[in-house]
mmCIF file of the N, C-alpha and C atoms, coordinates in Angstrom:
data_MODEL
# 
_entry.id   MODEL 
# 
loop_
_atom_site.group_PDB 
_atom_site.id 
_atom_site.type_symbol 
_atom_site.label_atom_id 
_atom_site.label_alt_id 
_atom_site.label_comp_id 
_atom_site.label_asym_id 
_atom_site.label_entity_id 
_atom_site.label_seq_id 
_atom_site.pdbx_PDB_ins_code 
_atom_site.Cartn_x 
_atom_site.Cartn_y 
_atom_site.Cartn_z 
_atom_site.occupancy 
_atom_site.B_iso_or_equiv 
_atom_site.pdbx_formal_charge 
_atom_site.auth_seq_id 
_atom_site.auth_comp_id 
_atom_site.auth_asym_id 
_atom_site.auth_atom_id 
_atom_site.pdbx_PDB_model_num 
ATOM 1   N N  . MET A 1 1  ? 270.035 95.951 -61.608 1.00 0.00 ? 1  MET A N  1 
ATOM 2   C CA . MET A 1 1  ? 270.802 96.138 -60.402 1.00 0.00 ? 1  MET A CA 1 
ATOM 3   C C  . MET A 1 1  ? 270.166 95.351 -59.263 1.00 0.00 ? 1  MET A C  1 
ATOM 4   N N  . GLN A 1 2  ? 270.968 94.544 -58.580 1.00 0.00 ? 2  GLN A N  1 
ATOM 5   C CA . GLN A 1 2  ? 270.465 93.743 -57.471 1.00 0.00 ? 2  GLN A CA 1 
ATOM 6   C C  . GLN A 1 2  ? 270.637 94.497 -56.162 1.00 0.00 ? 2  GLN A C  1 
ATOM 7   N N  . ASN A 1 3  ? 269.651 94.343 -55.294 1.00 0.00 ? 3  ASN A N  1 
ATOM 8   C CA . ASN A 1 3  ? 269.792 94.875 -53.947 1.00 0.00 ? 3  ASN A CA 1 
ATOM 9   C C  . ASN A 1 3  ? 270.591 93.885 -53.121 1.00 0.00 ? 3  ASN A C  1 
ATOM 10  N N  . ALA A 1 4  ? 271.482 94.395 -52.310 1.00 0.00 ? 4  ALA A N  1 
ATOM 11  C CA . ALA A 1 4  ? 272.296 93.527 -51.465 1.00 0.00 ? 4  ALA A CA 1 
ATOM 12  C C  . ALA A 1 4  ? 272.047 93.872 -50.005 1.00 0.00 ? 4  ALA A C  1 
ATOM 13  N N  . ILE A 1 5  ? 271.997 92.856 -49.200 1.00 0.00 ? 5  ILE A N  1 
ATOM 14  C CA . ILE A 1 5  ? 271.839 93.038 -47.757 1.00 0.00 ? 5  ILE A CA 1 
ATOM 15  C C  . ILE A 1 5  ? 273.040 92.404 -47.091 1.00 0.00 ? 5  ILE A C  1 
ATOM 16  N N  . SER A 1 6  ? 273.647 93.149 -46.193 1.00 0.00 ? 6  SER A N  1 
ATOM 17  C CA . SER A 1 6  ? 274.762 92.625 -45.405 1.00 0.00 ? 6  SER A CA 1 
ATOM 18  C C  . SER A 1 6  ? 274.301 92.478 -43.973 1.00 0.00 ? 6  SER A C  1 
ATOM 19  N N  . ILE A 1 7  ? 274.602 91.340 -43.387 1.00 0.00 ? 7  ILE A N  1 
ATOM 20  C CA . ILE A 1 7  ? 274.313 91.122 -41.971 1.00 0.00 ? 7  ILE A CA 1 
ATOM 21  C C  . ILE A 1 7  ? 275.653 90.955 -41.273 1.00 0.00 ? 7  ILE A C  1 
ATOM 22  N N  . ASN A 1 8  ? 275.940 91.862 -40.376 1.00 0.00 ? 8  ASN A N  1 
ATOM 23  C CA . ASN A 1 8  ? 277.190 91.805 -39.623 1.00 0.00 ? 8  ASN A CA 1 
ATOM 24  C C  . ASN A 1 8  ? 276.890 91.491 -38.175 1.00 0.00 ? 8  ASN A C  1 
ATOM 25  N N  . LEU A 1 9  ? 277.522 90.447 -37.672 1.00 0.00 ? 9  LEU A N  1 
ATOM 26  C CA . LEU A 1 9  ? 277.385 90.138 -36.253 1.00 0.00 ? 9  LEU A CA 1 
ATOM 27  C C  . LEU A 1 9  ? 278.404 90.966 -35.490 1.00 0.00 ? 9  LEU A C  1 
ATOM 28  N N  . ASN A 1 10 ? 277.939 91.716 -34.513 1.00 0.00 ? 10 ASN A N  1 
ATOM 29  C CA . ASN A 1 10 ? 278.843 92.510 -33.691 1.00 0.00 ? 10 ASN A CA 1 
ATOM 30  C C  . ASN A 1 10 ? 279.229 91.745 -32.429 1.00 0.00 ? 10 ASN A C  1 
ATOM 31  N N  . THR A 1 11 ? 279.231 90.449 -32.547 1.00 0.00 ? 11 THR A N  1 
ATOM 32  C CA . THR A 1 11 ? 279.602 89.577 -31.442 1.00 0.00 ? 11 THR A CA 1 
ATOM 33  C C  . THR A 1 11 ? 280.215 88.317 -32.028 1.00 0.00 ? 11 THR A C  1 
ATOM 34  N N  . ALA A 1 12 ? 280.692 87.459 -31.191 1.00 0.00 ? 12 ALA A N  1 
ATOM 35  C CA . ALA A 1 12 ? 281.228 86.175 -31.650 1.00 0.00 ? 12 ALA A CA 1 
ATOM 36  C C  . ALA A 1 12 ? 280.075 85.322 -32.188 1.00 0.00 ? 12 ALA A C  1 
ATOM 37  N N  . PRO A 1 13 ? 280.371 84.354 -33.074 1.00 0.00 ? 13 PRO A N  1 
ATOM 38  C CA . PRO A 1 13 ? 279.297 83.507 -33.592 1.00 0.00 ? 13 PRO A CA 1 
ATOM 39  C C  . PRO A 1 13 ? 278.650 82.637 -32.510 1.00 0.00 ? 13 PRO A C  1 
ATOM 40  N N  . PHE A 1 14 ? 279.405 82.325 -31.466 1.00 0.00 ? 14 PHE A N  1 
ATOM 41  C CA . PHE A 1 14 ? 278.873 81.568 -30.331 1.00 0.00 ? 14 PHE A CA 1 
ATOM 42  C C  . PHE A 1 14 ? 279.173 82.356 -29.060 1.00 0.00 ? 14 PHE A C  1 
ATOM 43  N N  . VAL A 1 15 ? 278.177 82.496 -28.193 1.00 0.00 ? 15 VAL A N  1 
ATOM 44  C CA . VAL A 1 15 ? 278.374 83.206 -26.932 1.00 0.00 ? 15 VAL A CA 1 
ATOM 45  C C  . VAL A 1 15 ? 277.862 82.359 -25.770 1.00 0.00 ? 15 VAL A C  1 
ATOM 46  N N  . THR A 1 16 ? 278.353 82.667 -24.580 1.00 0.00 ? 16 THR A N  1 
ATOM 47  C CA . THR A 1 16 ? 277.911 81.964 -23.378 1.00 0.00 ? 16 THR A CA 1 
ATOM 48  C C  . THR A 1 16 ? 276.498 82.431 -23.004 1.00 0.00 ? 16 THR A C  1 
ATOM 49  N N  . VAL A 1 17 ? 275.884 81.689 -22.125 1.00 0.00 ? 17 VAL A N  1 
ATOM 50  C CA . VAL A 1 17 ? 274.556 82.060 -21.628 1.00 0.00 ? 17 VAL A CA 1 
ATOM 51  C C  . VAL A 1 17 ? 274.613 83.431 -20.954 1.00 0.00 ? 17 VAL A C  1 
ATOM 52  N N  . ASP A 1 18 ? 275.655 83.665 -20.157 1.00 0.00 ? 18 ASP A N  1 
ATOM 53  C CA . ASP A 1 18 ? 275.782 84.958 -19.481 1.00 0.00 ? 18 ASP A CA 1 
ATOM 54  C C  . ASP A 1 18 ? 275.912 86.111 -20.483 1.00 0.00 ? 18 ASP A C  1 
ATOM 55  N N  . ARG A 1 19 ? 276.720 85.921 -21.520 1.00 0.00 ? 19 ARG A N  1 
ATOM 56  C CA . ARG A 1 19 ? 276.909 86.973 -22.526 1.00 0.00 ? 19 ARG A CA 1 
ATOM 57  C C  . ARG A 1 19 ? 275.613 87.220 -23.294 1.00 0.00 ? 19 ARG A C  1 
ATOM 58  N N  . TYR A 1 20 ? 274.893 86.153 -23.632 1.00 0.00 ? 20 TYR A N  1 
ATOM 59  C CA . TYR A 1 20 ? 273.615 86.297 -24.330 1.00 0.00 ? 20 TYR A CA 1 
ATOM 60  C C  . TYR A 1 20 ? 272.640 87.081 -23.460 1.00 0.00 ? 20 TYR A C  1 
ATOM 61  N N  . SER A 1 21 ? 272.634 86.789 -22.171 1.00 0.00 ? 21 SER A N  1 
ATOM 62  C CA . SER A 1 21 ? 271.788 87.512 -21.229 1.00 0.00 ? 21 SER A CA 1 
ATOM 63  C C  . SER A 1 21 ? 272.126 89.005 -21.245 1.00 0.00 ? 21 SER A C  1 
ATOM 64  N N  . GLU A 1 22 ? 273.411 89.332 -21.253 1.00 0.00 ? 22 GLU A N  1 
ATOM 65  C CA . GLU A 1 22 ? 273.841 90.737 -21.317 1.00 0.00 ? 22 GLU A CA 1 
ATOM 66  C C  . GLU A 1 22 ? 273.392 91.403 -22.618 1.00 0.00 ? 22 GLU A C  1 
ATOM 67  N N  . LEU A 1 23 ? 273.566 90.705 -23.728 1.00 0.00 ? 23 LEU A N  1 
ATOM 68  C CA . LEU A 1 23 ? 273.237 91.263 -25.036 1.00 0.00 ? 23 LEU A CA 1 
ATOM 69  C C  . LEU A 1 23 ? 271.742 91.516 -25.214 1.00 0.00 ? 23 LEU A C  1 
ATOM 70  N N  . THR A 1 24 ? 270.925 90.612 -24.692 1.00 0.00 ? 24 THR A N  1 
ATOM 71  C CA . THR A 1 24 ? 269.478 90.694 -24.908 1.00 0.00 ? 24 THR A CA 1 
ATOM 72  C C  . THR A 1 24 ? 268.720 91.379 -23.786 1.00 0.00 ? 24 THR A C  1 
ATOM 73  N N  . GLY A 1 25 ? 269.341 91.440 -22.613 1.00 0.00 ? 25 GLY A N  1 
ATOM 74  C CA . GLY A 1 25 ? 268.642 92.006 -21.457 1.00 0.00 ? 25 GLY A CA 1 
ATOM 75  C C  . GLY A 1 25 ? 267.732 91.013 -20.768 1.00 0.00 ? 25 GLY A C  1 
ATOM 76  N N  . LEU A 1 26 ? 267.732 89.767 -21.247 1.00 0.00 ? 26 LEU A N  1 
ATOM 77  C CA . LEU A 1 26 ? 266.927 88.718 -20.599 1.00 0.00 ? 26 LEU A CA 1 
ATOM 78  C C  . LEU A 1 26 ? 267.665 88.193 -19.368 1.00 0.00 ? 26 LEU A C  1 
ATOM 79  N N  . PRO A 1 27 ? 266.940 87.892 -18.300 1.00 0.00 ? 27 PRO A N  1 
ATOM 80  C CA . PRO A 1 27 ? 267.591 87.284 -17.142 1.00 0.00 ? 27 PRO A CA 1 
ATOM 81  C C  . PRO A 1 27 ? 268.181 85.916 -17.507 1.00 0.00 ? 27 PRO A C  1 
ATOM 82  N N  . VAL A 1 28 ? 269.271 85.542 -16.863 1.00 0.00 ? 28 VAL A N  1 
ATOM 83  C CA . VAL A 1 28 ? 269.944 84.266 -17.142 1.00 0.00 ? 28 VAL A CA 1 
ATOM 84  C C  . VAL A 1 28 ? 268.971 83.100 -17.000 1.00 0.00 ? 28 VAL A C  1 
ATOM 85  N N  . GLU A 1 29 ? 268.145 83.116 -15.980 1.00 0.00 ? 29 GLU A N  1 
ATOM 86  C CA . GLU A 1 29 ? 267.202 82.008 -15.786 1.00 0.00 ? 29 GLU A CA 1 
ATOM 87  C C  . GLU A 1 29 ? 266.193 81.911 -16.932 1.00 0.00 ? 29 GLU A C  1 
ATOM 88  N N  . THR A 1 30 ? 265.785 83.037 -17.481 1.00 0.00 ? 30 THR A N  1 
ATOM 89  C CA . THR A 1 30 ? 264.882 83.026 -18.638 1.00 0.00 ? 30 THR A CA 1 
ATOM 90  C C  . THR A 1 30 ? 265.587 82.430 -19.852 1.00 0.00 ? 30 THR A C  1 
ATOM 91  N N  . VAL A 1 31 ? 266.848 82.799 -20.056 1.00 0.00 ? 31 VAL A N  1 
ATOM 92  C CA . VAL A 1 31 ? 267.631 82.245 -21.165 1.00 0.00 ? 31 VAL A CA 1 
ATOM 93  C C  . VAL A 1 31 ? 267.728 80.732 -21.012 1.00 0.00 ? 31 VAL A C  1 
ATOM 94  N N  . LYS A 1 32 ? 268.032 80.264 -19.815 1.00 0.00 ? 32 LYS A N  1 
ATOM 95  C CA . LYS A 1 32 ? 268.144 78.816 -19.570 1.00 0.00 ? 32 LYS A CA 1 
ATOM 96  C C  . LYS A 1 32 ? 266.823 78.108 -19.827 1.00 0.00 ? 32 LYS A C  1 
ATOM 97  N N  . THR A 1 33 ? 265.719 78.738 -19.455 1.00 0.00 ? 33 THR A N  1 
ATOM 98  C CA . THR A 1 33 ? 264.394 78.152 -19.709 1.00 0.00 ? 33 THR A CA 1 
ATOM 99  C C  . THR A 1 33 ? 264.134 78.061 -21.214 1.00 0.00 ? 33 THR A C  1 
ATOM 100 N N  . HIS A 1 34 ? 264.481 79.113 -21.939 1.00 0.00 ? 34 HIS A N  1 
ATOM 101 C CA . HIS A 1 34 ? 264.294 79.106 -23.398 1.00 0.00 ? 34 HIS A CA 1 
ATOM 102 C C  . HIS A 1 34 ? 265.158 78.035 -24.059 1.00 0.00 ? 34 HIS A C  1 
ATOM 103 N N  . ILE A 1 35 ? 266.366 77.831 -23.546 1.00 0.00 ? 35 ILE A N  1 
ATOM 104 C CA . ILE A 1 35 ? 267.239 76.778 -24.078 1.00 0.00 ? 35 ILE A CA 1 
ATOM 105 C C  . ILE A 1 35 ? 266.600 75.415 -23.856 1.00 0.00 ? 35 ILE A C  1 
ATOM 106 N N  . LYS A 1 36 ? 266.108 75.169 -22.635 1.00 0.00 ? 36 LYS A N  1 
ATOM 107 C CA . LYS A 1 36 ? 265.473 73.880 -22.324 1.00 0.00 ? 36 LYS A CA 1 
ATOM 108 C C  . LYS A 1 36 ? 264.257 73.614 -23.206 1.00 0.00 ? 36 LYS A C  1 
ATOM 109 N N  . LYS A 1 37 ? 263.540 74.673 -23.579 1.00 0.00 ? 37 LYS A N  1 
ATOM 110 C CA . LYS A 1 37 ? 262.357 74.547 -24.438 1.00 0.00 ? 37 LYS A CA 1 
ATOM 111 C C  . LYS A 1 37 ? 262.727 74.467 -25.919 1.00 0.00 ? 37 LYS A C  1 
ATOM 112 N N  . GLY A 1 38 ? 264.022 74.610 -26.240 1.00 0.00 ? 38 GLY A N  1 
ATOM 113 C CA . GLY A 1 38 ? 264.464 74.543 -27.630 1.00 0.00 ? 38 GLY A CA 1 
ATOM 114 C C  . GLY A 1 38 ? 264.240 75.826 -28.408 1.00 0.00 ? 38 GLY A C  1 
ATOM 115 N N  . LEU A 1 39 ? 264.028 76.937 -27.722 1.00 0.00 ? 39 LEU A N  1 
ATOM 116 C CA . LEU A 1 39 ? 263.758 78.202 -28.391 1.00 0.00 ? 39 LEU A CA 1 
ATOM 117 C C  . LEU A 1 39 ? 265.030 78.952 -28.789 1.00 0.00 ? 39 LEU A C  1 
ATOM 118 N N  . ILE A 1 40 ? 266.162 78.560 -28.220 1.00 0.00 ? 40 ILE A N  1 
ATOM 119 C CA . ILE A 1 40 ? 267.437 79.200 -28.523 1.00 0.00 ? 40 ILE A CA 1 
ATOM 120 C C  . ILE A 1 40 ? 268.394 78.115 -29.010 1.00 0.00 ? 40 ILE A C  1 
ATOM 121 N N  . PRO A 1 41 ? 268.982 78.277 -30.204 1.00 0.00 ? 41 PRO A N  1 
ATOM 122 C CA . PRO A 1 41 ? 269.899 77.259 -30.739 1.00 0.00 ? 41 PRO A CA 1 
ATOM 123 C C  . PRO A 1 41 ? 271.240 77.265 -29.992 1.00 0.00 ? 41 PRO A C  1 
ATOM 124 N N  . THR A 1 42 ? 271.675 76.079 -29.596 1.00 0.00 ? 42 THR A N  1 
ATOM 125 C CA . THR A 1 42 ? 272.905 75.962 -28.810 1.00 0.00 ? 42 THR A CA 1 
ATOM 126 C C  . THR A 1 42 ? 273.782 74.824 -29.323 1.00 0.00 ? 42 THR A C  1 
ATOM 127 N N  . LYS A 1 43 ? 274.989 74.807 -28.804 1.00 0.00 ? 43 LYS A N  1 
ATOM 128 C CA . LYS A 1 43 ? 275.871 73.651 -28.971 1.00 0.00 ? 43 LYS A CA 1 
ATOM 129 C C  . LYS A 1 43 ? 276.637 73.491 -27.675 1.00 0.00 ? 43 LYS A C  1 
ATOM 130 N N  . LYS A 1 44 ? 277.113 72.294 -27.427 1.00 0.00 ? 44 LYS A N  1 
ATOM 131 C CA . LYS A 1 44 ? 277.891 72.000 -26.223 1.00 0.00 ? 44 LYS A CA 1 
ATOM 132 C C  . LYS A 1 44 ? 279.365 71.988 -26.584 1.00 0.00 ? 44 LYS A C  1 
ATOM 133 N N  . LYS A 1 45 ? 280.170 72.595 -25.727 1.00 0.00 ? 45 LYS A N  1 
ATOM 134 C CA . LYS A 1 45 ? 281.617 72.624 -25.922 1.00 0.00 ? 45 LYS A CA 1 
ATOM 135 C C  . LYS A 1 45 ? 282.263 72.081 -24.657 1.00 0.00 ? 45 LYS A C  1 
ATOM 136 N N  . PRO A 1 46 ? 283.198 71.127 -24.783 1.00 0.00 ? 46 PRO A N  1 
ATOM 137 C CA . PRO A 1 46 ? 283.877 70.618 -23.590 1.00 0.00 ? 46 PRO A CA 1 
ATOM 138 C C  . PRO A 1 46 ? 284.598 71.756 -22.862 1.00 0.00 ? 46 PRO A C  1 
ATOM 139 N N  . VAL A 1 47 ? 284.528 71.738 -21.540 1.00 0.00 ? 47 VAL A N  1 
ATOM 140 C CA . VAL A 1 47 ? 285.210 72.755 -20.733 1.00 0.00 ? 47 VAL A CA 1 
ATOM 141 C C  . VAL A 1 47 ? 286.717 72.631 -20.919 1.00 0.00 ? 47 VAL A C  1 
ATOM 142 N N  . SER A 1 48 ? 287.210 71.392 -20.987 1.00 0.00 ? 48 SER A N  1 
ATOM 143 C CA . SER A 1 48 ? 288.622 71.134 -21.277 1.00 0.00 ? 48 SER A CA 1 
ATOM 144 C C  . SER A 1 48 ? 288.732 69.751 -21.893 1.00 0.00 ? 48 SER A C  1 
ATOM 145 N N  . GLU A 1 49 ? 289.902 69.438 -22.407 1.00 0.00 ? 49 GLU A N  1 
ATOM 146 C CA . GLU A 1 49 ? 290.094 68.123 -23.041 1.00 0.00 ? 49 GLU A CA 1 
ATOM 147 C C  . GLU A 1 49 ? 289.942 66.982 -22.044 1.00 0.00 ? 49 GLU A C  1 
ATOM 148 N N  . LYS A 1 50 ? 290.296 67.222 -20.786 1.00 0.00 ? 50 LYS A N  1 
ATOM 149 C CA . LYS A 1 50 ? 290.276 66.165 -19.776 1.00 0.00 ? 50 LYS A CA 1 
ATOM 150 C C  . LYS A 1 50 ? 288.972 66.096 -18.998 1.00 0.00 ? 50 LYS A C  1 
ATOM 151 N N  . SER A 1 51 ? 288.104 67.056 -19.191 1.00 0.00 ? 51 SER A N  1 
ATOM 152 C CA . SER A 1 51 ? 286.867 67.110 -18.425 1.00 0.00 ? 51 SER A CA 1 
ATOM 153 C C  . SER A 1 51 ? 285.707 66.528 -19.214 1.00 0.00 ? 51 SER A C  1 
ATOM 154 N N  . SER A 1 52 ? 284.781 65.926 -18.497 1.00 0.00 ? 52 SER A N  1 
ATOM 155 C CA . SER A 1 52 ? 283.563 65.436 -19.149 1.00 0.00 ? 52 SER A CA 1 
ATOM 156 C C  . SER A 1 52 ? 282.475 66.516 -19.099 1.00 0.00 ? 52 SER A C  1 
ATOM 157 N N  . ARG A 1 53 ? 282.739 67.608 -18.408 1.00 0.00 ? 53 ARG A N  1 
ATOM 158 C CA . ARG A 1 53 ? 281.778 68.710 -18.324 1.00 0.00 ? 53 ARG A CA 1 
ATOM 159 C C  . ARG A 1 53 ? 281.763 69.492 -19.634 1.00 0.00 ? 53 ARG A C  1 
ATOM 160 N N  . THR A 1 54 ? 280.617 70.093 -19.906 1.00 0.00 ? 54 THR A N  1 
ATOM 161 C CA . THR A 1 54 ? 280.493 70.899 -21.117 1.00 0.00 ? 54 THR A CA 1 
ATOM 162 C C  . THR A 1 54 ? 279.957 72.284 -20.768 1.00 0.00 ? 54 THR A C  1 
ATOM 163 N N  . ARG A 1 55 ? 280.183 73.215 -21.664 1.00 0.00 ? 55 ARG A N  1 
ATOM 164 C CA . ARG A 1 55 ? 279.648 74.574 -21.539 1.00 0.00 ? 55 ARG A CA 1 
ATOM 165 C C  . ARG A 1 55 ? 278.655 74.754 -22.680 1.00 0.00 ? 55 ARG A C  1 
ATOM 166 N N  . THR A 1 56 ? 277.517 75.347 -22.371 1.00 0.00 ? 56 THR A N  1 
ATOM 167 C CA . THR A 1 56 ? 276.510 75.624 -23.390 1.00 0.00 ? 56 THR A CA 1 
ATOM 168 C C  . THR A 1 56 ? 276.836 76.938 -24.078 1.00 0.00 ? 56 THR A C  1 
ATOM 169 N N  . LEU A 1 57 ? 276.913 76.898 -25.405 1.00 0.00 ? 57 LEU A N  1 
ATOM 170 C CA . LEU A 1 57 ? 277.151 78.100 -26.194 1.00 0.00 ? 57 LEU A CA 1 
ATOM 171 C C  . LEU A 1 57 ? 275.940 78.350 -27.089 1.00 0.00 ? 57 LEU A C  1 
ATOM 172 N N  . ILE A 1 58 ? 275.576 79.603 -27.235 1.00 0.00 ? 58 ILE A N  1 
ATOM 173 C CA . ILE A 1 58 ? 274.416 79.996 -28.033 1.00 0.00 ? 58 ILE A CA 1 
ATOM 174 C C  . ILE A 1 58 ? 274.885 80.423 -29.413 1.00 0.00 ? 58 ILE A C  1 
ATOM 175 N N  . ASN A 1 59 ? 274.218 79.903 -30.438 1.00 0.00 ? 59 ASN A N  1 
ATOM 176 C CA . ASN A 1 59 ? 274.588 80.144 -31.842 1.00 0.00 ? 59 ASN A CA 1 
ATOM 177 C C  . ASN A 1 59 ? 273.962 81.457 -32.326 1.00 0.00 ? 59 ASN A C  1 
ATOM 178 N N  . MET A 1 60 ? 274.748 82.530 -32.259 1.00 0.00 ? 60 MET A N  1 
ATOM 179 C CA . MET A 1 60 ? 274.254 83.850 -32.655 1.00 0.00 ? 60 MET A CA 1 
ATOM 180 C C  . MET A 1 60 ? 274.007 83.937 -34.165 1.00 0.00 ? 60 MET A C  1 
ATOM 181 N N  . PHE A 1 61 ? 274.790 83.217 -34.948 1.00 0.00 ? 61 PHE A N  1 
ATOM 182 C CA . PHE A 1 61 ? 274.593 83.241 -36.394 1.00 0.00 ? 61 PHE A CA 1 
ATOM 183 C C  . PHE A 1 61 ? 273.238 82.638 -36.754 1.00 0.00 ? 61 PHE A C  1 
ATOM 184 N N  . GLU A 1 62 ? 272.909 81.516 -36.135 1.00 0.00 ? 62 GLU A N  1 
ATOM 185 C CA . GLU A 1 62 ? 271.624 80.875 -36.438 1.00 0.00 ? 62 GLU A CA 1 
ATOM 186 C C  . GLU A 1 62 ? 270.458 81.768 -36.021 1.00 0.00 ? 62 GLU A C  1 
ATOM 187 N N  . ILE A 1 63 ? 270.586 82.421 -34.883 1.00 0.00 ? 63 ILE A N  1 
ATOM 188 C CA . ILE A 1 63 ? 269.532 83.340 -34.441 1.00 0.00 ? 63 ILE A CA 1 
ATOM 189 C C  . ILE A 1 63 ? 269.361 84.466 -35.454 1.00 0.00 ? 63 ILE A C  1 
ATOM 190 N N  . SER A 1 64 ? 270.476 85.018 -35.931 1.00 0.00 ? 64 SER A N  1 
ATOM 191 C CA . SER A 1 64 ? 270.413 86.092 -36.932 1.00 0.00 ? 64 SER A CA 1 
ATOM 192 C C  . SER A 1 64 ? 269.814 85.606 -38.245 1.00 0.00 ? 64 SER A C  1 
ATOM 193 N N  . ALA A 1 65 ? 270.183 84.405 -38.664 1.00 0.00 ? 65 ALA A N  1 
ATOM 194 C CA . ALA A 1 65 ? 269.662 83.850 -39.916 1.00 0.00 ? 65 ALA A CA 1 
ATOM 195 C C  . ALA A 1 65 ? 268.154 83.611 -39.826 1.00 0.00 ? 65 ALA A C  1 
ATOM 196 N N  . VAL A 1 66 ? 267.680 83.114 -38.695 1.00 0.00 ? 66 VAL A N  1 
ATOM 197 C CA . VAL A 1 66 ? 266.243 82.890 -38.513 1.00 0.00 ? 66 VAL A CA 1 
ATOM 198 C C  . VAL A 1 66 ? 265.504 84.227 -38.533 1.00 0.00 ? 66 VAL A C  1 
ATOM 199 N N  . ALA A 1 67 ? 266.047 85.218 -37.832 1.00 0.00 ? 67 ALA A N  1 
ATOM 200 C CA . ALA A 1 67 ? 265.417 86.536 -37.809 1.00 0.00 ? 67 ALA A CA 1 
ATOM 201 C C  . ALA A 1 67 ? 265.353 87.117 -39.224 1.00 0.00 ? 67 ALA A C  1 
ATOM 202 N N  . ALA A 1 68 ? 266.432 86.965 -39.983 1.00 0.00 ? 68 ALA A N  1 
ATOM 203 C CA . ALA A 1 68 ? 266.455 87.478 -41.357 1.00 0.00 ? 68 ALA A CA 1 
ATOM 204 C C  . ALA A 1 68 ? 265.444 86.748 -42.233 1.00 0.00 ? 68 ALA A C  1 
ATOM 205 N N  . SER A 1 69 ? 265.344 85.434 -42.070 1.00 0.00 ? 69 SER A N  1 
ATOM 206 C CA . SER A 1 69 ? 264.427 84.657 -42.909 1.00 0.00 ? 69 SER A CA 1 
ATOM 207 C C  . SER A 1 69 ? 262.968 84.955 -42.589 1.00 0.00 ? 69 SER A C  1 
ATOM 208 N N  . GLU A 1 70 ? 262.713 85.430 -41.377 1.00 0.00 ? 70 GLU A N  1 
ATOM 209 C CA . GLU A 1 70 ? 261.340 85.766 -40.990 1.00 0.00 ? 70 GLU A CA 1 
ATOM 210 C C  . GLU A 1 70 ? 260.940 87.173 -41.420 1.00 0.00 ? 70 GLU A C  1 
ATOM 211 N N  . SER A 1 71 ? 261.881 87.920 -41.978 1.00 0.00 ? 71 SER A N  1 
ATOM 212 C CA . SER A 1 71 ? 261.566 89.272 -42.435 1.00 0.00 ? 71 SER A CA 1 
ATOM 213 C C  . SER A 1 71 ? 260.844 89.197 -43.777 1.00 0.00 ? 71 SER A C  1 
ATOM 214 N N  . LYS A 1 72 ? 260.311 90.324 -44.220 1.00 0.00 ? 72 LYS A N  1 
ATOM 215 C CA . LYS A 1 72 ? 259.593 90.376 -45.490 1.00 0.00 ? 72 LYS A CA 1 
ATOM 216 C C  . LYS A 1 72 ? 260.541 90.602 -46.666 1.00 0.00 ? 72 LYS A C  1 
ATOM 217 N N  . ILE A 1 73 ? 261.826 90.726 -46.375 1.00 0.00 ? 73 ILE A N  1 
ATOM 218 C CA . ILE A 1 73 ? 262.826 90.965 -47.406 1.00 0.00 ? 73 ILE A CA 1 
ATOM 219 C C  . ILE A 1 73 ? 263.380 89.624 -47.865 1.00 0.00 ? 73 ILE A C  1 
ATOM 220 N N  . LYS A 1 74 ? 263.489 89.428 -49.170 1.00 0.00 ? 74 LYS A N  1 
ATOM 221 C CA . LYS A 1 74 ? 264.067 88.195 -49.692 1.00 0.00 ? 74 LYS A CA 1 
ATOM 222 C C  . LYS A 1 74 ? 265.585 88.231 -49.452 1.00 0.00 ? 74 LYS A C  1 
ATOM 223 N N  . ILE A 1 75 ? 266.081 87.175 -48.836 1.00 0.00 ? 75 ILE A N  1 
ATOM 224 C CA . ILE A 1 75 ? 267.495 87.118 -48.491 1.00 0.00 ? 75 ILE A CA 1 
ATOM 225 C C  . ILE A 1 75 ? 268.064 85.786 -48.977 1.00 0.00 ? 75 ILE A C  1 
ATOM 226 N N  . ASN A 1 76 ? 269.195 85.850 -49.637 1.00 0.00 ? 76 ASN A N  1 
ATOM 227 C CA . ASN A 1 76 ? 269.926 84.654 -50.034 1.00 0.00 ? 76 ASN A CA 1 
ATOM 228 C C  . ASN A 1 76 ? 271.227 84.625 -49.244 1.00 0.00 ? 76 ASN A C  1 
ATOM 229 N N  . LEU A 1 77 ? 271.479 83.516 -48.578 1.00 0.00 ? 77 LEU A N  1 
ATOM 230 C CA . LEU A 1 77 ? 272.722 83.369 -47.837 1.00 0.00 ? 77 LEU A CA 1 
ATOM 231 C C  . LEU A 1 77 ? 273.651 82.449 -48.619 1.00 0.00 ? 77 LEU A C  1 
ATOM 232 N N  . ASN A 1 78 ? 274.849 82.892 -48.862 1.00 0.00 ? 78 ASN A N  1 
ATOM 233 C CA . ASN A 1 78 ? 275.836 82.104 -49.571 1.00 0.00 ? 78 ASN A CA 1 
ATOM 234 C C  . ASN A 1 78 ? 277.072 81.961 -48.704 1.00 0.00 ? 78 ASN A C  1 
ATOM 235 N N  . PHE A 1 79 ? 277.631 80.774 -48.689 1.00 0.00 ? 79 PHE A N  1 
ATOM 236 C CA . PHE A 1 79 ? 278.816 80.501 -47.899 1.00 0.00 ? 79 PHE A CA 1 
ATOM 237 C C  . PHE A 1 79 ? 279.903 79.921 -48.789 1.00 0.00 ? 79 PHE A C  1 
ATOM 238 N N  . GLY A 1 80 ? 281.123 80.236 -48.463 1.00 0.00 ? 80 GLY A N  1 
ATOM 239 C CA . GLY A 1 80 ? 282.246 79.644 -49.184 1.00 0.00 ? 80 GLY A CA 1 
ATOM 240 C C  . GLY A 1 80 ? 282.443 80.272 -50.556 1.00 0.00 ? 80 GLY A C  1 
ATOM 241 N N  . GLY A 1 81 ? 283.342 79.626 -51.315 1.00 0.00 ? 81 GLY A N  1 
ATOM 242 C CA . GLY A 1 81 ? 283.704 80.195 -52.611 1.00 0.00 ? 81 GLY A CA 1 
ATOM 243 C C  . GLY A 1 81 ? 283.050 79.501 -53.691 1.00 0.00 ? 81 GLY A C  1 
# 
């Protein structure tokens, strides 16, 4: 019998800096500092099709996967069919 671990994100896979701040309790400026240092995985999303501005989104799935991989429990992640 194999042990199974399920990881459920109770949030969207990508969240804004403000939402991440709410979820973690970290001040927004601390979150921005961590992003600049490369401590929080992000991606840029255009604000609109016509704008050159972007919004920074934080990858909650990657954060969860890193946390899981750092645990003492062996975890296999499988995607797709």
